[in-house]
C-alpha positions in Angstrom: 78.1 100.5 79.3 75.7 97.7 80.2 76.4 94.8 82.5 80.1 94.0 83.0 81.3 90.4 82.5 83.9 89.7 85.2 85.7 86.7 86.5 88.4 85.5 88.8 91.6 83.6 88.1 92.9 81.7 91.1 90.2 80.8 93.6 92.0 80.0 96.8 91.0 81.8 100.0 91.4 85.4 98.5 90.2 84.6 95.0 87.0 83.1 96.3 86.3 86.2 98.3 86.6 88.2 95.0 84.1 85.8 93.4 81.7 86.3 96.3 81.8 90.1 95.9 81.3 90.0 92.2 78.4 87.6 92.5 76.7 89.9 95.0 76.8 93.0 92.7 73.6 93.6 90.8 75.2 95.2 87.7 77.8 92.5 87.3 77.8 89.1 85.7 80.3 86.7 87.3 80.8 84.7 84.1 83.4 82.3 85.5 86.3 81.3 87.7 89.5 79.6 86.8 92.0 77.6 88.7 94.6 74.9 87.7 93.1 72.9 90.6 90.0 72.4 88.4 87.9 70.6 91.0 88.4 73.7 93.2 87.3 75.9 90.3 84.1 73.8 89.8 83.3 73.8 93.5 83.6 77.6 93.8 81.7 78.0 90.6 78.8 75.9 91.9 78.7 78.0 95.1 78.3 81.3 93.1 76.2 80.0 90.3 78.8 80.4 87.6 81.1 78.3 85.4 84.5 76.8 86.3 87.4 76.9 84.0 90.8 75.1 84.1 92.9 78.1 82.9 92.7 81.9 82.4 93.1 81.3 78.6 89.8 79.5 78.5 88.1 82.3 80.5 89.5 85.3 78.7 87.2 85.4 75.7 84.2 85.6 77.9 85.1 88.6 80.2 85.6 92.3 80.3 87.8 92.2 83.4 89.4 89.8 85.8 90.7 89.5 89.3 94.0 87.7 89.5 94.7 86.0 92.8 97.3 83.4 92.1 100.7 83.0 93.7 102.9 86.0 93.1 105.4 84.1 91.0 102.7 83.8 88.3 101.5 87.4 88.4 103.6 88.6 85.5 103.0 85.7 83.2 99.3 85.5 83.6 98.8 89.2 84.0 100.7 89.8 80.7 98.3 87.4 78.9 95.2 89.2 80.4 96.4 92.7 79.6 97.6 91.8 76.1 94.1 90.6 75.4 92.9 94.1 76.3 91.1 92.8 79.4 91.0 94.9 82.5 92.9 93.5 85.5 92.7 93.7 89.3 95.8 92.0 90.5 96.5 91.0 94.1 99.6 92.4 95.7 102.5 92.4 95.0 102.1 93.6 91.4 105.0 91.2 90.4 108.2 89.9 91.9 110.6 92.0 89.6 110.6 95.7 88.9 111.2 95.1 85.2 108.1 92.9 85.0 106.0 95.6 86.8 107.2 98.1 84.2 106.1 95.7 81.4 102.7 95.2 82.9 102.1 98.9 83.2 103.2 99.5 79.7 101.1 96.8 78.1 98.1 98.0 80.1 98.5 101.5 78.7 99.1 100.2 75.2 95.9 98.2 75.3 93.8 100.8 77.2 93.2 98.3 79.9 92.7 99.2 83.6 95.4 97.9 85.8 94.6 98.1 89.5 96.7 96.6 92.4 95.0 94.9 95.3 96.4 97.0 98.2 93.2 96.6 100.2 94.2 98.8 103.1 93.7 101.8 100.9 90.0 101.1 101.1 90.0 100.6 104.9 87.7 103.5 106.1 89.9 104.1 109.1 92.9 104.6 106.8 90.8 106.9 104.6 89.8 109.0 107.6 93.4 109.1 108.8 94.5 110.4 105.4 92.2 113.4 105.8 93.7 114.2 109.3 97.3 114.2 108.2 99.2 117.5 107.9 102.8 117.0 108.8 103.7 113.4 109.9 106.9 113.3 111.9 107.0 109.6 112.9 105.0 106.6 111.6 105.0 103.2 113.2 103.3 100.1 111.8 103.1 96.6 113.1 101.6 93.7 111.2 101.9 90.4 113.1 100.2 87.2 112.1 100.1 83.6 113.3 102.0 81.2 111.1 100.1 79.7 108.2 101.3 78.1 104.9 99.5 80.8 102.9 101.9 83.4 101.4 105.1 81.6 102.3 106.1 81.5 98.6 107.6 84.9 99.2 109.4 86.8 102.1 107.2 88.4 104.8 108.0 91.8 103.3 106.1 90.9 100.1 103.5 88.8 101.9 102.6 91.2 104.8 104.7 94.4 105.1 104.0 95.5 101.5 100.5 96.6 102.7 102.1 99.1 105.1 104.8 100.1 102.7 102.1 101.1 100.2 100.2 103.1 102.9 103.3 104.8 104.2 104.7 105.7 100.7 101.3 107.0 99.7 100.8 109.1 102.9 104.3 110.6 103.1 104.7 111.3 99.3 108.3 112.2 99.6 111.5 110.6 98.2 113.2 108.0 100.4 116.6 109.0 101.6 117.6 106.0 103.7 116.5 102.4 104.4 117.8 100.4 107.3 116.4 96.9 107.6 116.9 93.7 109.6 115.2 90.3 109.5 115.5 86.6 109.5 114.0 83.2 108.6 112.3 81.4 111.5 110.1 78.6 110.1 110.5 78.9 106.3 113.7 79.3 104.3 112.6 82.9 103.5 112.5 86.0 105.7 109.7 85.4 108.3 110.2 88.5 110.5 111.5 91.9 109.5 111.9 95.5 110.8 112.7 98.5 108.7 113.4 102.2 109.4 112.8 104.5 106.5 113.9 108.1 106.4 112.1 110.4 103.9 113.4 113.5 102.3 110.8 115.7 104.1 112.1 114.5 107.4 109.4 111.9 108.2 110.7 108.7 109.7 108.8 105.4 109.5 109.4 102.2 111.5 107.7 99.1 110.2 107.6 95.6 111.6 106.1 92.5 110.0 106.0 88.9 111.3 104.2 85.8 110.2 105.5 83.8 113.2 103.8 85.8 116.0 101.9 84.4 119.0 99.3 87.2 118.4 97.5 88.9 115.5 98.1 92.6 115.3 97.6 95.2 112.5 98.2 98.7 113.6 99.6 102.0 112.2 100.3 105.1 114.3 101.2 108.6 113.2 102.8 111.3 115.4 102.3 114.9 114.2 103.1 118.2 116.0 99.5 118.6 117.1 98.1 115.1 117.2 98.7 111.4 117.6 96.7 109.1 115.3 96.3 105.4 115.7 94.5 103.0 113.3 93.6 99.4 114.0 93.3 97.9 110.5 91.5 94.8 111.7 88.9 96.5 113.8 88.7 99.4 111.3 89.0 101.8 114.2 90.8 105.2 114.4 91.8 106.9 117.6 92.9 110.6 117.5 94.5 112.5 120.4 94.6 116.1 119.5 96.1 119.1 121.3 93.9 122.2 121.3 94.9 125.7 122.3 98.0 127.8 122.0 101.0 126.1 123.6 103.1 129.2 123.2 100.9 130.9 125.9 101.9 129.6 129.4 98.4 130.3 130.7 96.8 128.1 128.0 96.8 124.5 129.3 96.3 123.2 125.8 93.7 120.5 126.7 94.1 117.1 125.2 91.1 115.9 123.3 90.7 112.2 122.5 88.2 110.8 120.0 87.6 107.3 118.6 85.6 106.1 115.6 84.9 102.6 114.3 83.5 101.4 111.0 82.2 97.9 111.9 79.8 97.6 108.9 82.4 98.5 106.2 83.8 96.1 103.7 87.2 97.2 102.2 87.3 94.3 99.7 83.9 95.2 98.4 84.9 98.8 98.2 88.1 97.8 96.3 86.1 95.8 93.8 83.6 98.6 93.4 86.5 101.0 92.7 87.8 98.6 90.0 84.4 98.3 88.4 84.0 102.1 88.5 87.4 102.6 86.8 86.3 100.3 84.0 82.9 102.0 83.6 84.3 105.5 83.6 87.6 104.9 81.9 89.5 106.5 84.8 92.7 105.8 86.6 92.2 103.3 89.4 92.6 104.4 93.0 95.7 102.1 93.3 97.4 102.1 90.0 100.2 100.0 88.5 102.6 102.8 89.3 101.5 102.6 92.9 102.1 98.9 93.0 105.6 99.4 91.5 106.5 102.0 94.1 105.6 99.7 97.0 107.4 96.8 95.2 110.6 98.9 94.8 110.8 99.6 98.5 110.0 96.0 99.4 112.7 94.6 97.2 115.3 97.1 98.5 114.5 95.9 102.1 114.7 92.2 101.1 118.1 92.8 99.3 119.5 94.6 102.4 118.4 91.9 104.8 119.8 89.2 102.6 123.1 90.9 102.1 123.5 91.5 105.9 122.6 88.0 106.9 123.9 86.2 103.8 120.5 84.7 103.4 120.1 82.9 100.0 116.8 82.1 98.4 
């Protein structure tokens, strides 16, 4: 396969970052960007030496693959058009807003032999990759994802806006059926859920406690894992992993089981670039993407169950 022709649909903050990464890749031609805000498309196109389009339908005939970074409400409609055309698709999270729509995107991708990758970017965070290698028997997982309030992402509840990153990571790491979900949350600034907490019990005994807020006075993105022999903490934002490990035989009273603490940072890493390279690699090799449509659906299913429980408890209406 020669040079791939790729493009971006939706060039707000995240979409422009996709365009920037494609434009920097030597074996890729960024052939265009599309946005219904056509002036925005033209401005971004000018910055990255490509062409601006008003809609994805105008861009489709010219590309092998696309990144889709539009509001979640349009993921299914536009994603369906792209995959029906046989065009490979990297779609930002969440995959869709409805499970049935996720199933339909997965099916049409298979039918047209198109790659469908979901943009759960934390899978490509090197600290998370390292953590995955160190896990043996997670007993308790805690994640906190707190952001200052902005208007970006407020078209959906905070569970689909922020927490879904951590849901994807936890479901992927534990890899066990979910036995119980207990969730609370409430609107604060918007008419949707702005802060939420959930406790998930898995069939293998692992318990996960996740908190997400987009109305915080601080920015924090952390996940911590407790195991019988270690405590692992990952700072997503700093791409830093801290591991406290117990060495020795605790069954022997004379063995003091010294505690060893190690830290590692990955300051020069670029998870978005790695995510896009993974998408390109899946297209070139015809392989299953690292974060598949099925992965996106699993995270969505848990997110929707959390939202439903919170709304039923608090009688919150959309």
